[in-house]
N, C-alpha and C positions, 0 to 999 in steps of 0.2 A: 583174865577178867572178862565178864560178860558185858556186852553193850547192845543197843539196838542200832541198826543201820541209820535210823533217823538221827541218832546222836551225832553222826559224822557228817551230816549234810552241810555242804559249803565250808567244811574245815579247811584251814590253810595247809598246804602240802609243802614241806620243806625238804630240800636235799641236805646232805651233810654239810654243805658249804653255802647255803642260801635258799631263797624263795623259788618254788616251782610254780605254784598256782593254787587252785581251789578244787576240792572234791566235787565231781559231777555224777559219778556212777561207780558201781562195782560190777564185775562179771564173775559168775559162779558156775561151777560144773553141776549140772542138774542130776548127775548120777551119784556123786559123793557129797553134794551140798557143801562144797568147799569153795571159798572165795579165792579166785585165782588172780584177778587183776583189779587195779584201781584206775579209774579214768579221771585225769585231772585236766582242767582248762587253765592253760598258762596265761600269764599277764602279758603286758606289752613286750617283755623281753623276748618272747617267742611269737609275737604277733597273734596272741590269743589262740594259739594252736592247741588242739587236744592231744594229750599224750597218754599212752597206755603203759602202766608201771606194774611190775610183778608184786603181788602181795607179800611174797617172801622177802622183799626189800624193805618192808615197813618195820622200823626198829622200835618206835615208841609212839603211843597214842596219849596225847595230853588233853583230857576233857576240860580242864579248867581254862587253858589257854586256847582251846579249840584248834589244835593243829596235829598233824602227823609228821613224824620225822623219818626219812628214808635213808637207808645206808648206801646211797649212790650220790654221785656228784652232779652239779648243774651241767657240766661238760658232757657227761654221759647222756643226760636227758636231751640236751640240745642236739646231739649227734646221733641219737637213737633212730631206729626205723620209723618212717612216717606212716601215719594212718589216715584213712579217708574219713569223711564226715560221718559215715555210717558205722565206723569202727568194725569193718568186716574182718572177722577172725577166721581166716582159712587155716588149714593145718600148716601151710608154708609160712603164713604170717606169724603164727605162734612160734614156730621154730626160729624165725628171724629174731623175734623179740627175746626169747629165752637164750638163744645163742649169743646175741649181742650183749645182754647184761651179764651172762655167765662169763664170757671171756673178758668183759670189762672188769668184773670183780677180780678175776685172776691177775690181770695186768696191774691193777691198783695195788694188790697185796704184794706181789713179787717185787714190784719196782720200789715200793715205799717201805714196807715193814717186814718183809719175810713172810712166813706162813704159820698159821696156828690152827688149832682144832676147830674153832668156830668157823673159820674160813673154809676149812675142809668140809664141814657139815653143810654150809651154805651152797658150795659148789656141787656137792653130791645131790642135794635137793633139786637144784636147777637143772643139772644134766639128766637126772632121772625123769624130770618133766619133758625134756627134749626127746629122750628115748621113747617116752609114752606117746608123744605126738607122732613120732615117726612110725609107730606101730599102729596108729589109728587112721582109719580112712573115713571119708564122708563127714557127717555131722559131728562136730567136736563137743556137743552138749554144753557149750558155753552160752550162758544166758545173762541178760541185763537184769540187775536187781530192780531198776526203775520200771522195766517192762512188766515184771510179774506182780508188782504191787497193784492192788485193787482187783486181782483175778478173783472170780467167784469160787467158793469152796463148797463142794457137794459131798455129803456123807452118803452112806449106803442107802438111807431111806428118805433123804430130803436135802434141800439146800440148807447150809448152816451159816452163811455169811460171806465175807470176802477177806482177802489178805491185806491186813493193815500194815504189817512190817515184819522184820526178821530180827531175831536175837542171835548174835554170833559170839564166839569165844576168841578173844584177842590173841590167846596163846597159839591157837591152831588155825585161826581164820576159817573155822567150820561153822556152818549155820546150825545152831543148837535147837532153836524153836521158831515156829511160825506164830505170829500174832494174828489171831482170827477175830475180826470184828463181827459180832452177831446181831447188830442193830436191826437187821431186817426181820427178826422174829423175837429177839431177846434184847430189848433196848438197853443201851448203855454199857454193854459188857465186852471185854476182850479176854479171850482165853488162849492158852498156850498149847500148841500141838507139835509133836516131834516130826521132823521131816521123814523119819522112817515109817510113819503111818500113811504116807502118800502112796497110793497104788497106781495113779496115772495122772498125767498133766496133758490137757488138750491146749496146745499153743495156739491153734487156729481159733478155738472157741473161748480162749482166755478163761479156762476153768481147771481147777485142781480137784481131784477126787481122793478122798481120804477113807481109809478102812476103819471107819467108826460109824456108830449110830448117832442120831441127833442127841439122844439122851446122854450118851457118853461125852459128847462135846459139851453139853450143859454141865456135866459133872466134872469136867476138867477145871483146873485152877483158874480163877479170875485173875487177870494180870494187870497190875498198875505199873507202867513204866517208871514211875518215880521211886518204886521200891527195888528196882533192879540192882542198884549198887549195894544195898544191904543184903540182898539174897545171894548175889554173886554166884560162886560155884556150889553153894549149898542148894541152889535152885533145883538141881536134879533130885535130891532127896525130898525137897519140898513138894515137887510135882508128884513123886511116887506116893508119898503119904496122902496127898489130897486126891489122887487119881487111882488108888490102889485097886479098886474094883475092876477097872478096865483091864489091867494086866492079869488079874487072877481069873477073870471070866473068859478072856480071849487073848491068845498070844499074838498080839498085833505087830510086834517088831519083826522086821524082815532083814535078814543078814544079806548084804550084797558084797 
């Protein structure tokens, strides 16, 4: 199911056995545009400490009751690796997090209920992430979703607006579309742009460069967040039909 990140602002975060806190931010990988972590601010039970939780642990998103349910326990969260106020994600920090929650899943499964295919899949995903971190040096490409909101967006021929929000797929936790606010030149419109169309991001200048012309941005589908639930996974076909001229005139998708 598709959602906007704005939908999840201040959602309650629940462990399998109780309350953890409130959603404060998400961290995504700027190469794959996949959400990797949830940042939650705990209540008084952990002295309002901020905790970093793997997105793979999110089991259910309840829009009606405004909460997320995670497949981990309060004990695991309480005893997890500490983070500083700036949530500095060094390679070693990420290894610590993934290793901790990975081994915790393993202990919980073997001690309580044996082993099944779903647990196998979860562990495989977590330890694949650990291996990826161990092979990566320097910048982990992990970025705050809050940080990138309001970044200016520049097409090949002119500025086209700023980043208003992001649409993600709950099944994969990948960012499917950027919501571009064009009010600086085309008042009152939001359009959807695929992250594959991004050719560069200047983090120092807070600017995103897209491989499109201003006219192509104007021809992109106008997006109303209130219609997202009805569009859901048919949104891709909806975008293609409305934006077909872009794909036929210029192969903008880049495979990474």
